[in-house]
N, C-alpha and C positions, 0 to 999 in steps of 0.2 A: 441587629441591635436589640437586646432584650429590654423589657419595660424598666428593669432596675438600672440599666446602663444608659437609658435615654437622656440626652442632654436637656436641661431645663430650657424652656422657651417662654417668651412673653409675646403677646399680640397687641398691636396698636390699631385703634379704630379712630376714624374721623366721625364727629357727631353728625347724624343725619339732619337734613334741613326740612324734610317734608314728612307727613304721616306715612306715606308709602315707603320712604327711606327708613323710617323707624322699624317698620315691619320687615323690610328686606334685611336690615342689619341684624334683627333678632334671629332670623332664619340662618344667616351666615354664622352668627355666633354659635348657634346650636351645633352646626357642623364642625366648627373649629374647636369646640370644647373636647372633641375626640383626641386632640393633640395633648390634652391635659396641660394647658399653659400654667406656668407659675403664677402669672397674673395677666390681666388685660388692661391696657391703658387707653385713655381717651384724650385726644388732642384738645388744645385750648386755643381758640382763634386769636389773631393779632389784636392786642389791646383788650383782651377779654371778650371779644365780639361774639364768641359762641358759648359763653359761660352757662347759660340756661341749658343748651343742648348737651354740653359736656357733662354737667352735673346730673341731668336726667338719664343720660346713657350710663353713667357710673352707677346710679341707683338701680337701673335695670340689670346690670351685670351682677351687682351684689345680690339682688333679689333672686337671680338664677343660681345662686350658690357658688359663684366664682369670686376670686379675689380681684379687686379692681383698683387701679391707680389713676388718679386724675393728674393730667398735666396742669401746671400752674405757671403762667408767665407774668412778669412783673413790670415790663417797660410801660411807662405811663401810669402805673398804679400808685396808690397811696397806702400808707401803713394801715389806715382805718379800713380801707377796702379789702386788703389782703387779710387783715385780722378777721373780718366778717366771713370771708371765703373759707379760712381755716376752721372757724367755728362751725360753719355749715358742713364741711367735709368730715369733721370729727363727729358731729351729730349723726351723720349718715353711716358711720362705722368704717370710713376709709382709713387704711393703715399705711398706704404708700403714695408718694407724690413723685412726679417728674418735674423738677424745678428748673425753669428756663428763663432767660432774659426775654426772649420773644422779639418779634418785629412789630413796629407800629403800623397800623393801617394807614393807607395813603391819606395825606392831608393832616395827619396829627403832628403836633409839635413834639419836642423832646420831652418836656414835662415829667411829672411823677417824682416819687421819692426813692425810687430804686434805679440804679444805673447798670448794675451787673447781676448776673445770676448768683454770684457769691453773696451779694447783699440780701437777696431773697432767702438763700439757704440760712444765712446767719439770723435773719428775722424769724424764720420758721422755728429754728432751734430756741431762740430767746422766748418766743411766744408759747411753744408747745412742748419744749423739752425733747424727749425721745418718743413722742407719740407717733411720729411718722418715720418710715424708712424713706430716705430721700435719694432719688436718682437724679443725676445731672447729665448733661450732654458732653460728649467728647468728640474731637474732630481729628481723626488720623491724617487726613489730607489737608488740615489747617482751615480754620474759620476764615472766610473770605475777607473779613474786616480786621484780621490779626496783622500786626506790623511785621511779625516774623514767626517762624516756628517756635523759637524760644519763648517769645511773649505769649503765644497761644498756649504752650505747655504750662507756663506760670499761671495763666488764667484758670486752667483746669485745676492746677494744684490749689489755687486759692479757694475754689469751690469745695474741695475735699477738706481743706483746713477749716472752712466755715461750718462743716458738719455733714457733708454728703456721705452716704454709705456706699454708693456704687454709681456706675456710669453706663450709659448706652450711647454707642457711637452714631454719628451721622453716617449714612451709607457711604461706602468707598469702593473704588475700583481695584486698588492695589492692596493685596494681602500684606505685602512687605511694609506698606505704610502703617497698617494696624499693628503688626508685631514691633515695628520700630517705636511707635507711640507708646506701647505698653512697656517696652524696655526703658525708654527715656523717662517715663513716669516713675518706674521703679527706681531709677537712678536718683530721682528727687525724693525718694522715700515716700511716694504716694502709693499707699498700700490698700487699694480698693479694687474690687472686680470691675473690669472694663469689658462690657458685653458688646460684641459686634452687632450693629443694626443692619438688618437685611430688608431691602425694599423690593417686593415682588414687581416685576416689570409687566405691566398690563397695557402700556401705551408708549410707543416709541417717541411720540411727540412730547408727552409728559416727561419722559426720562431725559430727553435732550434739554427741555426747558429747565428742569431741576438742576441738571448738570451745569448748564450755563449760569444759572443764578448762584450756584455754590462753587463755581469754578472747578468743577471736577474734570478729570482727564479720562474720558471713556477709552477703553481698550480698543474699541472699534471706531474707525473714522465714520462721519455721518453717512457717507455713501454706502459703506459696508453695513452699517446699522439699518439703513433703509432697505437694502436687499434682504437682510435677515427678516425684517418685519413683513415684507411682501410675501416671503415664503411662509411665515407663520400664519398670516391671514389666509393664504391659500389652503394651508393644511386644515385650518379651522373650518373653512367653507366646505371642504370635502366631507366633513363630519356633520354638517348642519342638518341633514335629514335623519340622522341616526338617533336611536334612543339613548345610547351611551356615548359620551364624548370624552376624549382624553383630558386629563386634568394636569 
């Protein structure tokens, strides 16, 4: 594949929690910039719990000359609080947001002035016009809280109708589910790019935990997955004393 035909990609980072993590992430970003990502996004903790770390990481990415997108979640948030966040992001020079409903931290009540991601998208547009390119989430294998595939698709359509420019999917196991979702969205005249989200598998335990939480259907049964990861760890250990390891 030539440079001119390379598919555009974006890279998502979690905000680090320690000074050591900040430095490690900086080094990782420098290596990943070789992929020439269209933008790098930074996640936003439940209930805004990582706002400082998210915004600091976004600042660092911008300072390194890359395009940065901040995730922004609205569950439990107020209009005043989100308005302040938008003003901060605009002052930083951010041009792209990933607008999400988000999940409340354990122990929080329902509260807040936003109930759905579509409410957040509409608020961003009302407050800032076209200042931001707004990404939203899409769920080819259906959001676990959706009543039905049809209601989930309508929820996606409502985010686009509220002003979203494009979408990034939750990771999925079935490519057919992705293509079906895109076709069904097109049938509803939802005409925005729907970009597949890809999650690098670095931990079998984490993968299974995420899949259980999101009710994903792994193509491998747990026993087969465990066998795969035992072989993977053995392969890595054989390289442990070498100067170059496979990536």
